C-alpha positions as CSV (number, residue, x, y, z in Angstrom):
1,M,-0.1,0.4,-0.1
2,A,1.5,3.4,-1.1
3,R,2.3,5.6,1.6
4,S,0.2,9.4,0.8
5,R,2.8,12.6,0.9
6,I,2.3,15.5,3.1
7,G,2.8,18.0,0.7
8,K,2.6,18.4,-3.3
9,L,6.2,18.9,-4.1
10,K,8.6,15.9,-4.0
11,P,10.5,15.0,-1.0
12,R,13.7,17.1,-0.3
13,Y,16.2,17.2,2.6
14,S,16.9,15.1,5.6
15,F,16.2,16.2,9.0
16,L,17.8,16.2,12.5
17,L,16.7,17.3,15.5
18,N,19.6,17.7,18.1
19,P,18.2,17.3,21.5
20,Y,21.5,18.0,23.1
21,S,22.2,21.7,24.5
22,D,25.8,21.6,24.9
23,V,26.5,20.0,21.4
24,R,26.3,22.6,18.3
25,L,27.0,21.4,14.9
26,S,29.7,23.3,13.4
27,K,30.2,19.8,11.3
28,C,28.0,17.4,9.5
29,P,27.8,14.2,11.4
30,R,27.2,12.0,8.2
31,C,30.3,13.3,6.1
32,Q,32.5,15.8,8.5
33,R,32.4,18.8,6.1
34,L,31.8,22.4,7.6
35,T,27.9,23.2,7.9
36,H,26.6,26.4,7.6
37,L,23.5,28.7,8.3
38,R,20.4,28.5,6.4
39,K,16.7,30.2,6.8
40,F,14.3,27.4,6.1
41,A,10.4,27.6,6.1
42,L,9.8,24.3,8.3
43,L,5.9,23.1,8.5
44,I,5.5,22.1,12.3
45,H,2.6,20.3,13.7
46,L,1.9,21.3,17.2
47,E,-0.3,19.1,19.6
48,G,-3.5,21.2,20.4
49,W,-3.0,24.1,17.6
50,G,-3.0,22.3,14.4
51,P,0.3,22.9,11.6
52,M,2.2,26.5,11.5
53,V,5.2,27.8,9.2
54,L,8.3,29.1,11.0
55,G,11.2,30.8,9.9
56,K,14.0,29.4,11.5
57,T,17.6,29.5,11.0
58,C,19.4,26.1,10.7
59,R,22.5,24.4,10.4
60,Y,22.8,23.2,6.9
61,C,25.1,20.5,5.0
62,T,25.2,21.3,1.3
63,P,26.7,17.9,0.3
64,C,24.2,16.0,2.2
65,E,21.1,18.2,1.8
66,L,20.9,18.1,5.6
67,I,18.9,20.5,8.0
68,M,19.8,20.3,11.5
69,A,17.9,22.0,14.2
70,H,18.8,22.6,17.6
71,K,15.6,21.5,20.1
72,D,15.9,24.1,22.7
73,E,16.3,26.8,20.1
74,L,13.3,25.5,17.9
75,E,11.2,25.2,21.5
76,A,12.1,28.8,22.2
77,E,11.1,30.2,18.7
78,L,7.8,27.7,19.6
79,A,7.7,29.7,23.0
80,R,7.3,32.9,21.3
81,S,4.5,31.7,18.5
82,P,1.3,32.5,18.5
83,A,0.5,28.9,19.7
84,R,1.7,29.6,23.2
85,F,-1.8,31.0,23.8
86,V,-3.3,27.8,22.9
87,P,-4.7,26.4,26.4
88,G,-2.5,23.2,27.6
89,T,0.6,24.8,26.0
90,P,2.2,22.6,23.5
91,G,5.4,22.4,24.6
92,H,7.1,19.6,23.9
93,N,4.5,18.0,21.6
94,Y,5.3,18.9,18.1
95,L,6.5,17.4,14.9
96,V,8.8,18.8,12.4
97,L,7.0,18.0,9.0
98,G,8.8,19.3,6.0
99,T,9.7,22.7,4.4
100,V,7.1,25.2,2.8
101,E,8.7,27.2,-0.5
102,R,10.1,30.4,1.1
103,K,7.8,32.6,-0.9
104,V,4.7,31.3,0.2
105,W,5.7,31.5,3.5
106,Q,6.8,35.3,3.2
107,K,3.4,36.2,1.5
108,G,1.8,34.6,4.6
109,L,3.9,37.3,7.0
110,T,2.9,40.0,4.6
111,G,-0.9,39.0,6.1
112,K,-1.8,37.9,3.1
113,G,-2.6,34.6,4.8
114,N,-2.8,31.6,3.2
115,E,-5.0,28.6,3.4
116,L,-3.9,25.0,4.5
117,G,-4.4,23.5,0.9
118,D,-2.5,26.3,-0.8
119,V,0.6,26.1,1.9
120,L,0.2,21.9,1.3
121,E,0.8,22.6,-2.3
122,H,4.1,24.5,-1.9
123,T,5.2,21.5,0.8
124,A,8.3,19.2,0.6
125,E,8.3,16.7,3.2
126,F,11.4,15.4,4.5
127,K,13.2,12.2,2.4
128,K,14.6,11.2,5.9
129,Y,14.8,11.9,9.8
130,F,18.0,11.1,11.4
131,D,19.0,10.7,15.0
132,L,22.0,12.2,16.4
133,H,23.5,10.2,19.4
134,Y,27.0,11.1,21.0
135,E,28.9,10.1,24.1
136,P,30.8,13.0,25.6
137,G,35.1,12.4,26.1
138,G,36.9,11.5,29.3
139,W,37.4,8.4,31.4
140,Y,35.1,5.3,31.4
141,P,35.2,2.2,33.5
142,A,36.3,-0.9,31.5
143,R,33.2,-2.9,30.5
144,E,32.5,-6.0,31.4
145,E,32.3,-8.8,28.6
């Protein structure tokens, strides 16, 4: 059975949400090349609110097409969004679904609000989601076999 896509555009980019506040991704965890900052219009589903498009500057690796967002920064942005007025603030209940074309996002910022159907026509879901795991350096006891 074929899985339906969220947006009308082909899936694009991969996504990594960095849960560690003490780790910043200046190098790509996949290819070890330097990352750079780039602004993306992220489509985020907030529990108790619904979908919203958030302009967020993220780390980006061009060869891997990997968007890396820091969880603490993303949650700080969401805490300043209109969704904070919903009873039972969503706080940590959200899912980053994909990216929206910048022109559509910017059009929504001018007050000429877009309907959800229009936004979904210009949305590309992520090809793949990655998890980040790291072990901080230091002394560790020998492992028992």
